[in-house]
N, C-alpha and C positions, 0 to 999 in steps of 0.2 A: 696812476701817474707813472710815466716812464722816467728812468734815471739815466739810461745810457742807450743811445741808438747808433746803429751802423747803417749808413745810407750810401747806395751806389746805384744810380739809375741812368738809363739811356733816354727814357721818356720822363720829362720833367713836369708833365701836366699835373696841376693840383698839388705839387710837392710843397711849395712854400706855405700854402694855406693849411696844409696838413701838419707841417712841422712847427711852425711859429708858435702856436699855443703851448706846445710841449716845451719849447725852448724858454718861453716866458716863465714856465714853472720850474726851470732849473735842469731840464734834460740836456745832457752833453751829447753833441753830435759829432761822430767820427765819420769821415767821408773820404772819397777817392777822387783823384784827377779832375775831370770836367764837372762832376757833381759838386765837389767842394768849391770850385771856382764860382759856379752858378749860385751856390748858397751864400758865399761871401759877398758877391756882387749885389745880393738882395738883402743884405743886412743880417744874415744868420751867422753866428759865431761857430766856427768849425775847427775840429782837430783833424789834421791830415793823418791818413793811415800810417804814413812813414814815421810821424811823431809818436803814434801810439805803439808801434812795433819796434821802433829803433832801427828799422831796416828800410832803405829807400825802395821806391818802385824801380824795377829793372826790366830789361828785355823789352823796351818800348811799351811797358805797362802789362806785359804778359804775366808778370809776377808782381803782385802788390798786396793782395789780400790772402794769399796762400802762405800764412804764417801762423805758428803755434799760438801767438798771443791773440790773434783774431779768432781762431777756431776753439781755443780754450774758453774764450769769453762767450762763445755761442753754445758750446757743448757741455759746459760744466753743469752738473746736476745739483740743484739746491738741496735735495734730500740725501745727498751723499757727503758726509762731513769731509772726507779726504779730498773730494773735488774742490770744495770751498777753501780748504787749507792750502791746496796746491796753487790756487789763484793768488792767495795772499802771499805765498812764498815767492812767487815770481812777479809780484806787483801788477797783476792783471785784474782789471775791473770787468765784471760780467756785463754782457749786453742783454737788455730785456726787450729790445725792439730792433728788428731788421727790416729795412726797406730796400728791396732790390728788384729791378727789372732788367732783363737780359739784353745783350747786344742784338740789334735787329737783323738776325741772320736770315729770317724769312724774306724780309724786304730786299736784302742784298742779293739773295738768290733769284728773286723774281726780276730784279733789275738787270740780271745777266752777268753779275760779277763772277769771275772764275779764278782758278789758281790761287796764288798767295793772297790776293785781295779778298777772296771769299773765305779762305782759311782763317784769316785774321778776324773775321766776324763770328767765329765760334767762341762762345763765352765759356770760360773754364772756372774762373773765380766766382762768378755769379751763381751758377748752379751749386757749386760746393758750399757757399755760404747759405743758400736757400735750403739745401738738404740738411745741413747741420742745424740750422735754426728750427726747421720743421721737426726734426727728430727731438728737439728740446721744447716742444710746444707746452710742456708742463709749466714752463716759466717764461718762454720767449714768444712774443707776438711777431709773426713773420708775414710780410706783405709783399706780394709779387704783382698785384693788379691795382693801378691807380683808381680803378672804379670802387675799390673797397675803402678808400680813405675816409669818406664821409661817415660810413657805418661804424668804422673803428673809432673815429672821433666821438660819435654819438654814444657809443658804448663806454668810452672812457668817462665822458661827462656824467653818464647815468650810473657809473660804477658797476656795469654789467659785463665787462670784458673778462670772462671767466675761462677756465681751462677747456670747457666744452667748445666755446667759440674759437679759442686758439687752435683746437684740434681740427675744426672745419677749415681754418686758414692753412693749416699744415697739409691737409688732404689736397687742397687746391694747389699748393706748391708742388707736391709730388706729381700731380697730373700735369701741371704746367711744364715741369722739367722733362717728363716723359714725352710730351707733345713736341717740345723743343728738340730733344734728341732724335725723335722720329723724323723731323724735318732735315736735320743735319745728315742722318743716315741716308735719307732719300736723295739728298743732293750729291753725296759722295759715292753712292753705290754705282759700280760699273759692271759687276757680274750680273748675269741673268737673274730675274727675281725668283725663279723656281729653285735656285741653288741656295737661297737663304734658309738657314736652319731656324732662325727666329726672326720675327718681323714686328715692326710697330707701324701701324697705319694711322697717322695723325688725323684727327677730325675735330672740327671746331663747331660748337653749338650755334645753330642759326636761329632756331625757334622752338619753343615749347608748344606742342600741339594740344588741341583740346582733348583728344583721345586717339587711340590707335585704330586697328581694323574694326573694333567694336567699342562702344562707349565705356565698358568696364576696363579697357586696357589703356595704360599710360603710354605716351609716345613723345619722342623728341626728334627734331630734324637736325642732323649734323651735315656739315659740308667739308669737303677736302680743301686744304689751304693751297693746293697746287692746281686743281682743275675746277674750282668753284665758278669760274667765268664760262665754263663750257656746259653747264647744266642748269637746272631749274633755279639754283641759288641766285643766278644772275638775272632772273626774270623780274620784270616790273609788273606788279599786280595793279591794274588800272581801275578795276571795280570788282564788286562782289564780296561775298562772305570770305572769311578766313579759309585758307586751304586746309583740307583734312588730310590725314595719313593716306587714305585711299585715293584722294584726288592727286596727291603728289606721285604715287606709284603709276596711276593711269596716265598722268601728263607725261611722265618720263617715257612710258611705253609708246604713247602717241607721237611724241617728238622723235623717238627712235625709228619709227616707221617712215615718216616723211623725210627724215634726214638721209635716207637711202637714195632719194630721187633727185635728179637734176631738173627734170621737167616739173611743171606745176602739179602738186600732189596734195591729197587730203586723206587723213585717216580718222576714223571714228572708233573709239575704244570703249569697251565695257568690261569691267572686271579683269583688266590687264590683257584682254584679248581683242583683236580687231574684229569689228562687226561689219565694217565697210571701208574699203581702201580704193582709191581711184586716182588716175592721172588724166590730164586733159591739156588742151592748148591754153586754157585759162584756168585760174584757180577757182573761179565761180563754177565752171563746168566740172572741175574735179570734185568740188564739194557736192554738187547736185548728184553726180554719179555715185559718190561714196554714201550719201544719205539714202539714195534709192536702192543701193545694194542690199540693205536690210533696215528699212525704216522703222520696223518694230523694235529691233534691238537698239537702234540709235536713241531711243527715248532714255533720257538721263545720261547720255554718253559724254565723252570728252572728245573735242574736235581739235585737231592740229592741222595747220596748213603751212607750206613752206614758201609762201609769198606774202606780201603785204595784204592785210585784210581791208578791203575797200568798202565803201558805203553800199554798193550794189550787193556785195556778198553778205554784209551785215543784215540787209533786208531779208535774205533767205534764212540766215542763222537765227534771227530773233523770233521766228515762228515756233518751231518745236521746242520742247523742254530739253535743255542741255545743262550739264553741270559746269563745264569749263570750255573756253576756246583759247587757243594759243597760236600766235603767229609772230614772225620776225618784226613786223611793224603793224600798228593799228592806226588807220586814218582818223583824224578828228571827227570827220563826218560819220564814220563807222561807229566810233565810240559813242557819239550822241544817239545813234539809233539803238545800240546795244544797251544803253543806260535805261531803256524802258524795262529791261529785265534786271531788276535791282540785285537779285541773288545770283545772277550769272557771273561767274568768275572769268574775267578777261585779263589775259596775260600777254605781254610783249617780251619775247626772248630774241634778242638780236642775233645771238650765236646758237645755231642748232647743231653745233659741231660735236654731237655725241658719237658720230661715226666718222672715220677718217676720210670717207668719200664725200662728206657733206659740203654743200655749198648753199649759201643763203642768198636769195634773190629779192630785189626791191621792185619798185613799180616799173622801172624801165627794162627789166629783164637782165640787167647786169648782175654779176655775181661776185661775191667775196669768198675766197677760199678760206675756210675756217678750220682746216685740219690742224690739230694741235701738234706741238713738237713731240718727238719720241720721249716717253716717260716710263720709268720703272713702276711707279705707283700712281697712275693717273687713270684716264678714261679707258685704257686698254685692259684693265683688270676688273673682274667682278668678284665681290666678296659676299658670301652667303653664310649666315650664321647657322650653327648647329647647337644642340645641347652639349655644352662642354667644349666647344671649339668653333671652327669655321672652315669653309672651303673657299679656295681662291682659284680662279681660272682666268686665262686670257679671254677677252670678249670675242664673240663670234662676229667677225667683220666681213662685209661683202668685198671680197678681194677681186680677182680677175674672173668674172662670171663665166666666161666662155673658153678659158684657156685649156680646160680638160674635157670638153664636151665630146661624147661619142654618140653618133647619130644612127638610129635604127629607122629605116624608111627614108622618106625624102627630106632634103635640107629645107629648113624654114626660110620663107621670104622675110623681108624686113618687118612686115606687119605682125606675122606670127612670132618672129624672134623677139619683138618688143613685148608681146604678151607672155612669152616663155620667161623672159627676164623679170617681168612684173610678177608673175606667179611665184618665181623663186624668191624674190625679195620679200614678198608678203608672207610666204610660208615660214620664213625665219622667225617671224614674230608671233606665231601661233604655238600654243602648247603642244608638247610632243604627241606624235601620231597626227601631226598637222597636215591638213589638206586644203588647198586653195583651188577653186574653180573660177576661171576668169575669162573675159573676152573684151577686147578693145579698151584695155587699161582700166577695167572695172571688175571688182570682185563680185561674183554672182552667188557663190556658195563657199563658206568657210567652216571648218570644224577641226577641233583638236581636243586634247585632254582626254580622249577616249582610251580605254584599256586595250583596244585592238584596232588595227588600221582599217579593217573592213567596215567597222561602224563609222569611223571618221569619213571614209569615202562615201558610204551610204547617205549620211546626213548632209554632207557638202553637196552631193548631187541632188538630193531632195530639195535643198534650198535653191539650187540653180534650175530646177525643173521648169520647163516651159519658157525659158529665157534665152533660147537660141540654140544653134547647132555649131559645129566646128569649134567646140570649146577646148580650152587649154586647162589641164589639171597639173598642179604642182604638189609634190610630196616632200616632206622634210627628211624622210629616210626611205630605205628600200621597201619593196613589196615582198612579203614573205611567201605569198601564194599568187596564183593567177586570178583568183576570184575577183580582186579589185579591178583588174584589167577588163575582165568580162563585163562587170557592172558598168564601168566607165564607158565602154564601147556602146553598150545598150542605151546610154543616156546622152549621146551626142558628143562625147569627147573625141577629138581627133588628134590631139597632141598631149603628150605627157612628159613632164620633166621631173626626174628623180635621181638620187645619187647612185643607185645600184649597190651591190655588195652582198646580196642575199645568196644563200646556198642554191636557191632556185632561180637565179637570174636567167638561166637559159630557158626555163619553163615560162617565166614572165615575158621574156622577149619573144618567145615563140607565140604566146597568146596575142601580143601586139601585132605581129605579122599576120596572124590568122584573121584578125579583125580589121586589118588595113590601118592600124594606128601607127602614128609616128612617135618615136620615143627618144628623148635626150637623156643620156646618162652623164651626170656631172662629176661623179667621183667625190663629192663633198656633202657630208651629212649636216643637217641643221636642226638637231634636237634642241628643244627649249623646255627644260623641266621647271 
C-alpha cells in the first residue's frame, strides 16, 4: 500500500482508475498544475506542490518540482538513518510512488513547432523526478508509462510488488529518459552529424519477432520516431504469416531498388541481393521481365513494385512460390486473387520514400513526391552494429547520375543511355564487386559478393549468355585489370559504365578502344558491403 504519491502527467489516460483505489486506502496525492486540477475535478483529494514545498510555481511553471522538499522525499534512503532523520528535521514526508509522464516534445516537434514554442515543450522537472525516483527503486515505485498501471495495481493487490519489480520499472525510466533526450538532441542539433562526439539514436520497439536470422537467435524490430512513416514500419500487412527478421531485411532491400525509378519498376530480391530487376511501360511488363531475368533464383523471393498492384498482375504473381509482395497500393481484386496463397505476405506501403529521388505512382500514373525533409538522424544515415560499437555513414543516394560522365567512344543514344542509367542504379544494390548486365530495362546477369571482380564479371556474363548482343555492363567500382574488358567484349557487351579510379585506368580504357567498346566513366563508386 502506498502512503504518499507524487503525480504529474501530460497523458491522463487511466490515471483516475489507477489512483482512486490507493486514495481510498489513505494514500496522499501531491500533484502539479493541470494534473492537480484534473484530479480535483474528478473527485480526488490533492495537495498542491506549492503547499508541500512552501514555494509557489514560478516562471510560467518552469520551476515547480525542482525543490529540495520534493527531491529529498524521492531520494531519501530508508536504510540510511541520517537520511530519515534529515527528513524529520525539515518536516518532509517521503514519497513511495511517483507517477510522471513527460511533456509531449516528440508530438510538438512533428507538428512543426519551432523556436520558443518548441523549447517550452522540453521537460526538465519530469526527467529530474523520474531519475531521482528510479535511483531510489529500493523503496520508491516509479511509473512513466500508463500501460503499466494495471500490472502495478495487480501486484499491489497480490502483495508481490517487490524490489525486483521496482528495479524493472527503474530501468524502463532510464531508457525512457534517454529516448526523450535523444529526440530533443535531434530536434535542436544544427551542426553536421559527423561532428558529434557522442550520439543517441532513439528507437522505439515496434515488434518482438519470432527469431532472428536463424531460429536460435532472438530478434526485435525497432523503428525511428522521426522516419517511421518512410519505411516498412508504415506498411499495412494485408495477409500472410508474420514477417520474419529476414523478410524485413529483404523487403527493405527490394523497396530500396524500385524507389530509385520513376518509371514502372519491379525488383525480386533473394538474401538481400537482386536476382531480377526490370522497368517497362507497365508494371505488369516490369514484373514479367524481372521474373524472367532469373526465374530459378526468384523461387521464394521478395517482390517489390512501385505502382499499384492490379488484378492482372496478381494473376501472374500468384503462380510461383514467393515469400512477400509489396506495392504502394493493392487492388481489392488483386487481394482476392492473392488470398489463394494464404502464406504469401502481402504489404501495402504508400510511401516508398527510402530514397530522396523516390516518387510513388498510382493507377493513373500521377505521382506524389515523397522526398523527406532534411534530417540529421533520419533516412540519410545508415547504422551498422559492430562488436563493441557501431559504424554510421551517410546513405548512398542516386544523385545527379550524368553530371560527371566522361565518355570513351561514341555518345549513347536515348535507348542506350536509359540502359546505362538502369545498370548503374541496379548495381548500387548488389554486394561489393557488383556487376550488372542489362538490356532494354531488364537485368540479364547479376553477380556480387565475390572476392575478385573478374569472377563477378564471369558469372554475370554466364547468366546473360545467349540472351542477346549489344549488352550494357555496369560495375560498382573500377576494373583493376583489362581482363574483365576482354571477357565482356567476347560476350556481346558493347557498353560499360563504371566509376574509374584504378591505377590501370589507361590500360582498361585502351582495351575498350581495341575491342570497339564504348565506356562511361562516372567518377562515383557504389560499393555495398
